[in-house]
N, C-alpha and C positions, 0 to 999 in steps of 0.2 A: 414526936411524932405518934401518929396512932400505930399499935402494934398491929392491927388488922388490914389496914390500908395498904395495898401494893401498887407501884407505879411500875408498870412493866414498858419495854423499847423492845420491838420487835422488828425483824429475827435477832437482833442483838443490838446492845450498847455500843458497840465498834462497827463501823461501816463507813463506806467513801463519802465524801462531801456532797456528790451529786447523786446519791442514794436517798429514797425515800424512807422512813421509818414510821413504824406503827406505835401510835401511843396509847395503852390501854392502861385504865384502871379499875381496881376490884377493892372488894371490902368495906364500900360505902354503906349506909342507910339506904333502903328503898327509896328513889326520887330525891336524893340529897343533891343539894345545890352547892358546887363547888368552883372555885377558882384554879384553872391550871397556869401555871408560869413557867417562862424561859428566860433564860439571864444568860450572856456571854462576854467576853470582854476581848476584844480585837487586839493586833500588834501594838497599837499605840497606846493601850491601857485604857479605852473608849469603853464604855459599860453600855451593852445593849440589852433591851427587856422586852417581853410581851406578857399579855395577860388576857383570859377570856375564860367566860362564865360558862359551866356544862352543866347539866340536871344528870344525874344517874338513872339509870333503869331500874326496873321493880327487882332487880337481882341486887341493886348497888354496883352497877358496873357502868363504864364509861368507855367507849372505843371512838376514836377521833377519826376513824375511816367510815364511821356510820352516823355518829350523833353531832348535830350541828351545836356550835357556840351560839348561845343567847344575847351575849353581848360581850363588849371587850375592844380587844386591838381588831376584831373581826368578828362577823356573826355567818352562820350558814354551817355546812359541813366542808370543814377544808382541812384534810389530813396533815397538813404540813404547815398549816397557819401559825404554829407557834413560834415556828422559825422564820418564815419570809416576813411575818409583821413584827420582828423585833425592831425596836427604835432605840436611837441614842440617848442618853440621859442627857448628853449635850447637843444644842440644836445644830443641824447642817454639818453632820458626821457621816461620812462615808465608810462603811465597814471594811476596813483594811486587812487583807489576807494576803499577802505576797508572797510570803515564804512557805513554800512546800513541804518543809519538814516538821512542822509542828500543826496537830492536828485543832480543827475548830472544835471547842470544848465547850458543848450547851448543858447547862443544869435545867432540868425539869423538875417540877415540883407541883404537889398538890395543895390547898390550902382552904380551910373554912371559911365560908362566907360572914358568919358571924362573929362578932366581937373583934379582935386583934388578926383575925386572919392566921389562926395556928397552923403551922406545917403539919400534914398529916401523911406525907410520903415524898420521898424525890429520888430521881434518877440521873445519871452523868450520861450523856451521850458523846461520843467521840468521833468525831466525822474528819477522817482520814483523806488529805489530799494527795498522797502517794500511796499506792497501793503494793503488795507483797512482790517482791522481786523487781520493782519498778527501779533503775538506776538514775542517780541525779550527777550530771558532772558540770562543773561550771568551765565554761569555754571562753579564754581570751587568746584570740589567733589573729594577727593582722588587725583589723577593723572591727573583728567580730568582739562582741562582750555581751555574754548570755548565758544560759544553761539550756544542757541538753538533757533530755528524758528519753529512757530506752526501755520499752517492755521487756518482761523477762522472756529467755529464749532465744533462739539464734535467728529468728525470723524465715522467709524475709518479711519486713513490714515497711508500710507504706510512710513516706516523710513528709512532714508539716512544719512549714515556718510559723511561728505565732509571735505576729507584728504587734507589739503592745505600744501605745502612746507613752506610757511610763511603765518600768518594769513591773510586773509581775507574774509570777509562776504558776497560780492557779489553774488557768484553762490548760497551759502546756502538759502539765503534770497528769491532770484529768483526763487528757487526750490519749497520753501514754499508756494509763491503766486500760484504755479501750484498744491498745493494740498500735499505736502510732509512734513512730520515732520523732520527736517534738523538740525543736529548738527555738526557745523564748529570746526575743532580744528587744529591745526597747527603741523606740524613735528617737527620744530624748533620752542621753546618757549623761546631759548636762542641764542645768537650770535653762529651761526655754529661753529668757531672755539674752542669753549668752551665745544662743547658736542663731547664725547669721544666714546659713544655706543649708540645703539638705543634698546629701549625695547618695543618689542611687547606686552606685559602685560598693558602697557599705553593705548596703542589702542582698546586692547581688553576690557578694562573696560568701553571704550565709547560705544562701541557695546552692551554692557550689559545695559548700562544706558538708550540707546536710546530703547531697548526692554522692559523697565520696565515703559516706558511713559505711561500715562492714555490713551492718544489720539492713540496710536499707534496700529494698527489691522494687520500688516503684520507678517507674521511666523518668517522671518527673518529680517535683515537689507540689504541695497545696501549701496554701497561704490561708491564715485566718486573721481577722483585723476588726476594728472599730474606731470611730472617730477620726482623728488626724492620720492614725495609722492606716485608714482604709485607703484613703487617696494613695500612699505610699504603695500599699498592695496593686492597687489599680495601674499604678506605674511599673510595677515589676513583671504585671502579667501582659504588659502591653510592650514594654522594650527589652524584657529578659528573656531570652531562652530558658527551657526546663520548667517554667511554672504550668503545670498540668489543670489546677484547680482553685478558685480562688473565692474566700468567703467575705464578702463586704457586708459589714454590719453599721448602720447608722452613722454614715460617712457623707462624703461630698464627690460630686463626678469631676470635680476638678482639680488642681495642686492647691493647696491651701497654706496661708500663713508664710511660707518661705519659698524662695526660688528654688527648682529642682534642678540638680547638675548630673551629667553621666560623663565617665572619660573627658572630664575636665572643660565640658562645653554644658550651657544651659540648655536644659530641653524643656522646661516649662517654667514660665514666669508664676507669680505667687496670686492666688485670688485672696484679697486682703480683707481684713476685719475692720470695722467703724465704729470703735467703742461708744462713740456718740449716741449710737443707736440700742444701747442696752435700756431694757425698759425695767424701772424699779416697780416692785410690789409695795403693798400696803405691810405685809410680813416682813420688809426688810431685805426680802431674796430678788434677785434681778433676774431677767430672763434675756440670755443673749441670740435667739435663734435667728434675729433678722438683723445681725451686725456684718453678716458675710455678704459680700456683694453678690450679685446674681450673674452666675457662670455663662448666662445665655446671652447678657448683654453684649452688645458689639464689642466694648472696649475689654472684655474679660475672655471672650470665646479661645483667646490663646491657652487661657489657663485648664481648659478642659483635657482631660486624661485621653488620648486616643485609644480606648479599649477596642474600638473595632478591629484594629490588628491585631488583637491578642490570638493566641493559638489555643489557648486552653479555656477551660469551662469557668463560667460565674454562678455563684449563690449569691443572689442580692438580698438581704434581710432589712426591712426599714419598719420602725416604731412610727406607729401614723400620729400619737401623741407626744414625740421628741419634741421638747422646747429648747434643745441647745442647737440641732442641726434642723432644717428644712429636708430632712432624710427622705421622705415619702416622695417629693417632688425631684429630689436628685435621682432617686432609683427610678422614678418613672421616665426621666429624660434619657437615662441609659438605656433602659429597654425599649424606648423609643427608637433611639439613635442605631442600636443593634439590628433592630427589626429594619429598618431604612436601608442598612447595609447586607440585609440579605441572611443577616445570622441567626442561629439557632443553637449557639453554645451558651445560653443561659437559664436560669431559673430563677424567680422570684417571689418573695413570700413579705407580706404585710401584716402587721398587727395593730388592730383597732386597740387605743387605751394602754397601749405599751409606751414606756419612756425610754430615754438615749441609754441608758446603762444596762443594756441585756447582757446578764453576765450567765455562766454555768449556774443551774439552780443548786440548793436552796439557802441561799445566804438572805440577808436581810435587804429589802427592798429601800431603796435610797432615792428621796424625792429631790433633795437638795443638799450641796456641799461646796467647799471652795473649789472655784476654776481659775487657773493662774492666769490666764488671758484677760480676764474681767477684773482680777485681783482682789475677789468678794465672793459670797456664796450664790450659787444660781441655781435656778430650778430645772431639772433633768426631765419632769414632765411622766406621765402614767398615773394608772390607777392600779394600786399593791396587787389585787387580786387577778385582773388580767394581765399584767406585767409580769408576774409569777408564771402564769398559765404559758405566757409566750417563750419566758425564757427555758420552759421545759419542753415546748414544743420544738424549737430550733435548736437546742444540744443535741435532741435525736435527730434533726434535719441534718445538721453539720456532719455528725458522723455518716449518716448515711449518703451524703455528697461526696465526701472524701472516699469512701469505699467504693462509689459507683466510679468514681473517674482517677482514683491511683491505683492502678492493676499493679500487682506484684509478680515479679518474675525470678524465680527462685536461682536460675542461671546467673543472672546481675549480680546477685549476692556473691555467688562463689567466685565471680571474676574479680571481685575487690578484696577477698583473704587471700 
């Protein structure tokens, strides 16, 4: 490495996963062209990398907040481009970060363009999911199997139930960093093909459990969900008291895949998938967007979740280039239905050129990966830059929505102590 070249990460090399970092390089020759690279390994050992070419200014400096990438994984001014443009060295792999205790470690480096690309400088960015003072407590009580995250301090704090299709702690602990008591639970705790029906009672237990936590001061709970978990969230909002604010991301307006039971009675049949409608592509990846039945067809209307009877508020977020669900159409149908019933308890946002996997920022964008129902890699949709911008916007929007509709009362907290 060159002793005079320096790569700096500002404001520091350690930060939270959802915080931006400024990448700066100094000590280069005037107008020198170099390659900036990033490399990380996920929990399964899959390596993700990115690379972009930059030209130093007259003082031999590069600032990713100011300077454009000339070529590489992205072009133009993209301060966090080296992070979101990271790609797996093995095709069709999703960046797996489900355990909150280990940071997302990214190695940034600067390399000469000429010859063998000698490394000139490097720096390591530790991107923590769980912040200082946040507590993590596994929960196994009754039908609840999840992880509870609580912010530092006594509260009162608003409560959020994070419904994950498959277990992940990422979103829950990042929300806890922002002042929410969050319980993360999975829709599927077993292999999906072994599950024959869904029981809303199991998730109602989680709602009740959250409301009993001593630090919780909100009069009800919030829900955050995506994909299959999103229709479970709609059903909780419609059938279970105590749900005040529901975030629905890229899901369906109907109960999908499995019949839904509540108090030992079926309340919603399942909107089924037809895997014969999978569309193969030349790349070998499939599109499953049109495999699900039309919930508005006469024979499927019984599967629609009756959100018009919900007492709480909704935030609907749909990606317009979702290649997994027809999310925008489902969102439009729900908005129209609520309007028809004279409801004003909702807001909606749609994101052009964003795909299905809207996550907290700034993880690697995933265009395709294995999907259990299809049994093969599928397309998720989205254009990387637009998708990342949608994640940044939606993450802020979710927090604002919960703060607006989950008001806290200190007297409620004291009553539990």
